[in-house]
N, C-alpha and C positions, 0 to 999 in steps of 0.2 A: 429730109432726114440725113442723107449723105450723098456724096458725089460718086461713090462706088456703085457699080451696076449690081443689082440684086440678081443672083443666080438661083431661081426657084427650082425645087424638085420635090417629087412625091416619093414616098417609100416604095421600094421594089416589092413590098408586100401588098401594095394597093392593087385592088382588082377592078378599078374604075367603077365601083358601085355607087359613086356619088357622095360618099361619106368620108372624104379625104381632106387632109390639110397639106399645104406646101410650106416648106421652110427654105430659108436662104442662109445657110450656115457660113457662107463666105464672109460674113460680117462679124463672126464670133471673135476672131483675133484682132481685126482692125478697129471695131467699135464696141466690142463687148456685148453685143446683142445678137439674138437669133430671131429675125422676123418670121412671123407665122401668119398665114392667111388661109381662108376657105378656098379650096380649089374650084368650087362652083361659082365663085365671085371674085375673080382675080383683080378687078378694079375696086373691090370693096375695102373695108377697113383691114389694117394690118396691126397685129399685136407685136410688141417688141420686148419680150422678156430678156432679162440678162442671160448671158451665156451660162452662168452658174445655175440660175433657176431652171433654164431649159434642160441642162444636164441632169439636174435632180428630178425633173419631171420624167424624162426618158428612163432614168434608173428606176424610178418608182413604178413605171409601167412594166418594165422588164421583170422586176422582182415581185410584182403584185402587192407592193407596200405603199402605194400612192395615198391611201387613206381617204378615198372619196367619201363624201357625206351623202 
């Protein structure tokens, strides 16, 4: 994907209950993506939403307007 090292982190709100995701926001400015993975499976698949899509997702979660089906 890139030569930059992904710097994964979990939210400080995570309580290690096993239902967490990790993100690598350090690629947002460089590549325009925010890689996301399941913290239980660090060698598993990685989603690469655009930085704009990820920002909209976070905003929707914070405001409760995500519009989940």
